[in-house]
C-alpha positions as CSV (number, residue, x, y, z in Angstrom):
1,G,-0.1,0.0,0.1
2,V,0.9,3.6,-0.1
3,L,2.2,3.5,3.6
4,G,4.3,0.3,2.8
5,P,4.0,-3.3,4.0
6,V,1.5,-3.9,6.8
7,K,2.8,-6.1,9.6
8,A,-0.5,-6.5,11.5
9,Y,-3.9,-4.9,12.1
10,F,-6.7,-4.9,14.4
11,G,-10.2,-3.4,14.1
12,T,-13.6,-3.5,15.7
13,V,-17.0,-2.6,14.2
14,E,-19.4,-0.6,16.6
15,S,-22.9,0.7,15.9
16,Q,-23.9,4.2,16.8
17,G,-27.1,5.2,18.5
18,R,-28.9,5.2,15.2
19,G,-27.5,1.8,14.1
20,S,-24.9,3.1,11.6
21,L,-21.7,1.1,11.8
22,H,-18.3,2.5,12.1
23,L,-14.7,0.9,12.5
24,H,-12.0,1.7,14.9
25,L,-8.7,0.3,13.4
26,L,-5.0,0.1,14.3
27,I,-2.3,-0.6,11.7
28,W,1.2,-1.8,12.5
29,L,3.4,-1.0,9.5
30,D,6.5,-3.1,8.7
31,H,8.9,-0.5,8.5
32,D,10.3,2.3,10.7
33,M,8.6,5.4,9.0
34,K,8.7,8.3,11.4
35,P,6.4,11.2,11.6
36,A,9.3,13.2,10.2
37,D,9.4,10.9,7.2
38,M,5.8,11.3,6.4
39,K,6.2,15.0,6.7
40,E,9.0,14.9,4.1
41,K,7.1,12.5,1.7
42,I,3.7,14.6,2.0
43,Q,5.6,17.4,0.2
44,Y,5.8,15.3,-3.2
45,A,2.7,15.2,-5.4
46,T,3.2,11.5,-6.4
47,F,3.2,10.4,-2.6
48,R,0.1,12.7,-2.0
49,N,-1.7,11.3,-5.0
50,K,-1.0,7.7,-3.8
51,L,-2.1,8.4,-0.4
52,K,-5.4,10.1,-1.5
53,A,-6.3,7.2,-4.0
54,Y,-5.5,4.7,-1.1
55,L,-7.8,6.5,1.2
56,E,-10.6,6.9,-1.2
57,D,-10.3,3.1,-2.0
58,I,-10.5,2.1,1.8
59,I,-13.1,4.9,3.1
60,K,-16.5,4.0,2.1
61,E,-19.9,5.7,2.8
62,D,-23.3,5.3,1.3
63,L,-26.2,7.4,2.8
64,D,-28.6,7.3,-0.1
65,D,-30.8,4.7,1.7
66,F,-30.7,6.9,4.9
67,K,-31.6,10.0,2.9
68,D,-34.5,8.2,1.1
69,K,-35.6,6.9,4.3
70,Q,-35.8,10.3,6.0
71,M,-37.5,11.9,2.9
72,I,-40.2,9.1,3.2
73,E,-40.7,9.7,6.8
74,S,-40.8,13.5,6.4
75,S,-43.6,13.5,3.9
76,N,-45.8,11.4,5.9
């Protein structure tokens, strides 16, 4: 991935008050990139573009059903 090889990960899915799910995730990377390294790499467009593409690929949301349901309830 854009951050390098993953050594391990752990996540748990929780539901919020309205029943929507969200994820808490820890990722252990298999290299020694330090915050200073990230600060340097983020200066380069190639790295930023790869990071953006990676985040857009893993972060998903779909509120269409929720919006449709609210509009139906509001019209009643």
